[in-house]
GUKETOR-467260 format. One record per residue (C-alpha): residue number from 1; residue in three letters; x, y, z. Coordinates in steps of 0.05 Angstrom, whole numbers, plus 5000, padded with zeros to 4 digits. Layout:
REM GUKETOR-467260
n_res_u_v_w
NUM_ALA_X_Y_Z
...
REM end
This chain:
REM GUKETOR-467260
n_res_u_v_w
1_MET_4313_3866_2378
2_PHE_4313_3826_2443
3_ARG_4368_3867_2474
4_ILE_4330_3931_2460
5_GLN_4266_3900_2486
6_GLY_4300_3878_2550
7_PHE_4327_3949_2557
8_PHE_4257_3979_2551
9_ILE_4229_3932_2604
10_ALA_4276_3962_2657
11_ALA_4292_4031_2629
12_PRO_4259_4094_2658
13_ILE_4196_4120_2623
14_PHE_4191_4061_2576
15_SER_4185_4011_2633
16_GLN_4121_4043_2660
17_LYS_4060_3999_2654
18_VAL_4018_4055_2626
19_ILE_4055_4046_2559
20_PRO_4022_3989_2519
21_VAL_4065_3929_2502
22_ILE_4052_3938_2427
23_VAL_4080_4009_2431
24_LYS_4144_3983_2465
25_ILE_4153_3930_2411
26_GLY_4143_3982_2357
27_ILE_4193_4030_2388
28_SER_4244_3974_2396
29_PHE_4236_3956_2323
30_ILE_4249_4029_2304
31_PHE_4312_4029_2347
32_CYS_4334_3965_2312
33_LEU_4330_4000_2244
34_TRP_4366_4060_2273
35_PHE_4424_4019_2302
36_TYR_4430_3969_2246
37_GLU_4489_4001_2211
38_SER_4529_4012_2275
39_ILE_4515_3943_2304
40_PHE_4550_3904_2249
41_VAL_4613_3946_2247
42_ASN_4634_3934_2320
43_GLY_4658_3863_2316
44_SER_4590_3830_2313
45_LYS_4582_3762_2281
46_ILE_4525_3735_2238
47_LEU_4488_3678_2273
48_THR_4488_3608_2245
49_LEU_4418_3577_2240
50_ASN_4424_3532_2301
51_PRO_4358_3535_2339
52_LEU_4388_3519_2407
53_ALA_4444_3570_2398
54_ILE_4394_3623_2376
55_LEU_4351_3611_2438
56_ILE_4411_3616_2484
57_LEU_4435_3680_2450
58_VAL_4365_3710_2453
59_PHE_4365_3699_2528
60_ILE_4435_3729_2535
61_GLU_4417_3790_2493
62_PHE_4353_3801_2533
63_THR_4392_3797_2598
64_ILE_4445_3847_2573
65_GLY_4391_3896_2553
66_PHE_4356_3887_2620
67_ILE_4420_3901_2658
68_PHE_4433_3966_2619
69_GLY_4361_3989_2629
70_LEU_4364_3972_2703
71_LEU_4429_4011_2709
72_VAL_4393_4074_2684
73_ASN_4329_4064_2723
74_LEU_4364_4046_2789
75_ILE_4377_4119_2807
76_PHE_4302_4135_2802
77_ASP_4283_4074_2844
78_GLY_4334_4095_2896
79_ILE_4308_4166_2898
80_LEU_4237_4140_2905
81_THR_4257_4094_2962
82_PHE_4295_4146_3002
83_ALA_4244_4200_2987
84_HIS_4192_4153_3017
85_LEU_4234_4150_3080
86_LEU_4239_4225_3078
87_GLY_4164_4230_3075
88_THR_4161_4190_3140
89_GLN_4207_4242_3171
90_PHE_4160_4296_3144
91_GLY_4102_4264_3181
92_MET_4068_4235_3119
93_SER_4073_4162_3137
94_SER_3997_4155_3137
95_ALA_3986_4195_3073
96_ASN_3995_4139_3022
97_ILE_3985_4149_2947
98_PHE_3982_4091_2898
99_ASN_4038_4097_2846
100_SER_4008_4067_2783
101_SER_4076_4065_2747
102_ILE_4104_4013_2795
103_ASP_4039_3987_2826
104_THR_4061_4003_2898
105_PRO_4036_4054_2948
106_THR_4081_4111_2970
107_ASN_4074_4178_3004
108_PRO_4068_4246_2970
109_THR_4142_4261_2983
110_GLY_4164_4200_2944
111_ILE_4119_4219_2886
112_PHE_4144_4290_2888
113_PHE_4218_4276_2886
114_SER_4214_4218_2836
115_SER_4170_4260_2789
116_LEU_4218_4318_2797
117_ALA_4276_4273_2779
118_PHE_4240_4250_2716
119_LEU_4225_4322_2696
120_PHE_4298_4342_2705
121_PHE_4319_4279_2667
122_LEU_4273_4297_2608
123_ASN_4295_4370_2611
124_MET_4368_4350_2600
125_ASN_4352_4309_2537
126_GLY_4341_4245_2576
127_LEU_4313_4207_2517
128_TYR_4376_4223_2478
129_ASN_4418_4196_2536
130_ILE_4377_4132_2537
131_SER_4388_4123_2462
132_PHE_4462_4138_2468
133_LEU_4470_4088_2526
134_LEU_4433_4035_2487
135_LYS_4476_4045_2427
136_LYS_4538_4045_2472
137_SER_4519_3976_2497
138_PHE_4534_3947_2428
139_GLU_4605_3975_2434
140_PHE_4616_3945_2504
141_ILE_4586_3878_2485
142_PRO_4580_3868_2409
143_LEU_4525_3825_2382
144_ASN_4543_3750_2386
145_ASN_4614_3766_2406
146_TYR_4618_3759_2482
147_ASP_4689_3771_2505
148_VAL_4668_3788_2576
149_ARG_4662_3740_2634
150_PHE_4591_3743_2659
151_ASP_4610_3719_2729
152_LEU_4655_3779_2738
153_LEU_4602_3823_2705
154_ILE_4552_3801_2758
155_LEU_4603_3814_2813
156_ASN_4616_3884_2787
157_PHE_4542_3896_2781
158_SER_4531_3884_2856
159_HIS_4584_3937_2870
160_VAL_4554_3985_2820
161_PHE_4485_3972_2850
162_SER_4508_3994_2919
163_HIS_4545_4054_2889
164_ILE_4482_4080_2854
165_LEU_4440_4070_2917
166_ILE_4490_4111_2957
167_ILE_4487_4166_2904
168_SER_4411_4167_2905
169_MET_4412_4170_2981
170_LYS_4456_4232_2979
171_PHE_4402_4269_2940
172_VAL_4355_4269_3000
173_LEU_4404_4257_3057
174_PRO_4410_4332_3076
175_LEU_4334_4336_3084
176_ILE_4332_4272_3126
177_ALA_4388_4300_3171
178_ILE_4351_4366_3181
179_MET_4286_4333_3197
180_PHE_4322_4286_3246
181_LEU_4348_4348_3283
182_VAL_4277_4375_3284
183_ASP_4253_4310_3315
184_VAL_4307_4315_3368
185_PHE_4285_4386_3384
186_VAL_4213_4364_3389
187_ALA_4232_4308_3437
188_ILE_4270_4357_3481
189_PHE_4213_4407_3479
190_SER_4163_4353_3498
191_LYS_4204_4337_3560
192_ILE_4207_4411_3579
193_LEU_4132_4421_3570
194_PRO_4099_4353_3579
195_GLN_4030_4384_3584
196_ALA_4034_4413_3513
197_SER_3999_4378_3456
198_MET_4060_4366_3412
199_PHE_4022_4335_3354
200_PHE_3977_4395_3341
201_LEU_4033_4443_3357
202_ILE_4090_4413_3316
203_MET_4057_4378_3257
204_PRO_4033_4441_3219
205_ASN_4100_4475_3229
206_LYS_4137_4412_3209
207_LEU_4098_4407_3144
208_ILE_4111_4480_3129
209_LEU_4185_4470_3143
210_ALA_4186_4408_3098
211_ALA_4154_4448_3041
212_LEU_4204_4505_3048
213_LEU_4264_4457_3052
214_SER_4239_4420_2990
215_MET_4235_4485_2951
216_PHE_4304_4505_2975
217_PHE_4335_4439_2952
218_ILE_4304_4438_2882
219_VAL_4364_4472_2849
220_PRO_4417_4427_2881
221_PHE_4373_4368_2866
222_GLN_4371_4387_2792
223_THR_4446_4398_2790
224_GLY_4458_4329_2821
225_ILE_4412_4295_2770
226_GLU_4446_4329_2712
227_GLY_4515_4312_2739
228_PHE_4496_4239_2747
229_PHE_4472_4229_2676
230_ASP_4525_4273_2644
231_ASP_4587_4244_2678
232_THR_4575_4195_2734
233_LEU_4533_4145_2695
234_PHE_4586_4135_2642
235_ASP_4639_4127_2695
236_ILE_4595_4074_2727
237_MET_4589_4039_2660
238_GLY_4664_4036_2655
239_GLU_4668_4009_2726
240_LEU_4616_3956_2709
241_PHE_4655_3929_2650
242_ASP_4725_3938_2680
243_ILE_4737_3864_2689
244_GLU_4812_3861_2678
REM end
C-alpha cells in the first residue's frame, strides 16, 4: 500500500494536485487488491509484528515507490523544462501562464509540449504502462526482501537522472537549434540595417515560424514519446538496478 502510494505521489497524471488525496488512496487500495496474488509469489516475506521494523519498512517501501514514480514522471518534467527554454527562444518569455498541476508559472510553449506529451502518453495506453511498471517493481525489489544495495541504487539513479534529462532535451533540441540560427540571422540583419525596427519586423514572423515548426515536429515528437515508453524506459530500469 505504501509503495503504491509513494508511486502515485510522483507518477504522471496521478501526482497532479487536482486529483483529491482520498481518490489517490482509493486507487492505491484497488491496485493493492489487484497485485496481491503476484506480490507474494516473488520471494516476498511476511512481516513480523515488530513496530519499529514495520515503520522502517514502511519508509523504505514508500521511497521505492517514489523512485519508480519519479522515473516515469522525469521525462515529462524534462520536456516541460526544455520547452520553457524553447518558449524563450520563440519570444514568449513575458507570456507566462500559471501551471496548476505543478504550481509554477511557465510559458505557452512549455504548456503545449508537456500537454502534447501527456496526450501521446495516454494514446499509447500510458495507464497500462504505469500499471505494468508498478507491478514490475515488485519483481525487481520484492516486498520485505531487499537484496539490492541502496547506496549503489542511489548512485545509479543519478546516472539515470542525467540520461533521462538528455533524452527529454533531444525532443526539443532541433527547434532550439533552428531558433538560435534565426536569432543569429536577426543579429546580422540588425547590423546591416540599424535603422530598421527589428522588434516589430521580426517578432510576428518569428511567432509564425515557431508555430509552423511546432506543427512540423509533432509527428517526430509522438514517435519519440512512444519509443521512450515502449523500449527506452525498460532499458533504463535495467540500468537502474544493474548493481553487479
